N, C-alpha and C positions, 0 to 999 in steps of 0.2 A: 822677352821683356822681360820672364820670368827669372832669370839669372842676373838680366839688367838692379832688379825690386831685387831681389837677395845680399847680390852688391852693396844698394842703395843701404838697408839694414845693418852690414855685417860695418857699413862705415860708423852709422850710428848707432849705435851700440856702442864700442871702445868708447866714443868721446861722451857720451851719458857714463861712462865708468871712471875716466880722466876727472872729467868736474865735478863728481860723487866723492872723490877721494883729495881732491884739492879742497874740497869745500870741509871735508870734513877735518882734512892736517890740520889745517888754517885756523878752525874750531877749535881741535888741540892745543894748538902753537898756543892762544889765542887764553883760553882756560888755564894752562900752564905759568901763564906770563900773570898776571891775574892774582894766578895763586904765591907766586913769586914775590908780586908789590905788594903781598895782603898783609897785615901789622905795621907798615909803613908812617912816618911821621905826614899828619893832614898838612897839604899846603907850608913845607914849612920857609921863612920865612922872617923877617925884623919884625915886622910888624904885620902882622896876622889879618887879611879876614873877615869879616861873619860868617858865618857858613851858616844856611841853612839846615833845620835839625828836624826830624822826622822820630820824636817820642811816643812811644805804646806803650797805651797803660792797660795793667789787669786788675778784675778787683778784687778785694780783699786786702791783704797782704803784700801783690806785688806793687799796688801802687803807691802803700805809703813806702816800701823799701825806695821805687821811682821818688818819692818828694824828697827823701830823705839825699841820693844823686844828685837830684838839681840841687835844691838849697846850695852845693855847695857849685855846682858846673856856674849858674845864671847869676855868682855872684862874677864873670866875667860875662863880654856884654860879646862874646864872642860868640855863643851858638840864636842866631838868632839872621830868616825868622826861625819861630817856631811853631813845627805843627802836633796836637797832641789827639794821637789817636783811638779809641776805646772799644768795646765790643756796644753792638746797638742795643742791647738789651744792657750794659752798667752805665747807668746816666750816672754813679753815684763817684767814680773816680777823675770825668771829667768835672764832676766838680768841688773837689778836693784841685784841682789843675787851677780851675779858675782863681780857688783861694789863694797859690803859689803862688801865680800873676802878679794877682794884687798886692798883694806882701812886695814883691821884688819891685812893682810899678811903687809904691809909698817906698819903698827904704832909696831905688835911683832916684829921688826925689820928684817922682811925677814923669819920669822919663822910662818908657818900655819899648822891647824891643815887639814885632810885630808877632801876633799868636794869631791860630784857627785852634777849634775846637772842631774834631771832624768824629766820626759812630763810621767801624765797619761789620761787614755781616761774620757773623762767629762761623767756623764748616760744624761746629758740633753742639749743640746745647746736650751740659751735663742731664743723662735721663731719656737721649733722645737714641734708637735705633740706627744701627748702623746703615738700615736697608736704605733709609730719608734722607740718611747725614751724606751720600750720596750727589744728589742735587744741592743741596746747602753746600757742600764744601765745590761743589764749581761753580755757584754763584759766589760766595765768598773769594775767591778765583777771580772771580770776574772786575768784582767792586774791590779787591787790591791793588788789581793792575789797571783799572782805571783811576784811583787813587793816587797811584807812585807816578801817573805820565801828567798827572795833573801837578802834582807835589817838587818831582824829582830830587830829594832829596839828595845834600851833599854828606847826610850824616844820621843812622838808623840806631838810636839809644832804645835796647831793649831789656826788660829781664825776667823769663820767662813766659809771660800767657802765648794761650798757643794761637791767638790775633796777630803774631807777632813772625813765623812760620815763611806763608804764604809771602809777608811783606819785605823780610828777608832774601827770598829766594827770587825774589822778581826784582829786589837790587842788585842779587850777583847775577843775573842774567843782563840787566844792564850794561852793567861792567862787560861783560861780553858779546854782546853789539854795538857798544861805546857810545849808549845813550843819554848817561850820569855815570861819572866815577864816585857811589856813592857806600862810601864807609860804617860800614853794623858794631857794634859794638853792642856786645850781651854781660851783662850782668847774671850772674846766678842768684837764686834764691837766697835764703840764709839757713830756708827752710832744708837747703839741699846739703846735708851734711857728708855721705858716703859715693852717693849719687847723686846725676845730673838728674834733672827732670828729660819727659820726652822730649820737648823746644830745644833745651842743649844738647844732650844727645844729638839731634839730627843739625845743628849747626854749628857740634865739633867736629862730629864723625864727616861730615861732610863739605867741611873749611871753609862756610860761610860767613861767620865772625871774624872781621879783622883781628877785633883783639875781645878778647875774652877772658871773663873773670871770676873769677868763685870765692868768698867767703871762710871758707875753711883751710885750711896744712893738706889734710888729709888729701882733699879733693883735687890741692896740685898737682900730692903726689901718683896721682891717679892716673891724673888726663895731664901731663907737664905739659901740653904749648899754652893750658891757662895759667894765669894772675895771676899770684894770691893777695892781698887788695885789708885785706881782716876785715872784721863786720862792721857794717857800711850801717848797723841800724846803730 
């Protein structure tokens, strides 16, 4: 009986190892495929369809820069429906987004795409201790996952606030598991002249962003995969 039990264990163990190795190889192959496909045009066709777009806003200058970018992008009706996301403690950014959408609505003669304005928990507030930030970071990740499952955007547009990092990471994971192909477009803040922000550095090094834009030529020389677009302000 003992020999039979040992034989079953010996047969069972290689099966687990084989399955585990197969899953890991498939996951690695999938990640490499995604990295190779990143940066290619979005659904190229003669008559492009609208793309559901998640726009991540940040306090202060981040939102001002994003509004300037959106003034150009929203002249075309390709990016809709639009979902604006800001930190739960940042009401000013969403007010500016409301004003932008009102202007777009008026310029289009009373026509406008569907829009929603959402808030997300911050991983860490300014001045918050690192110990207590462990719990808030976990809460922020759960909330970000819930939002991404609900929205499942085709485009994620962001420019530096820390709230964008978990959303972009989840967008990348969606590609890996096949939930949704969400293309991440990151525009580094004009305030970053020689070094990337922490958010930008993470998305650049991990190759999370499909397209990475900088506003200073010296940054493009330092980070060659970035695209220099000049000053957007």
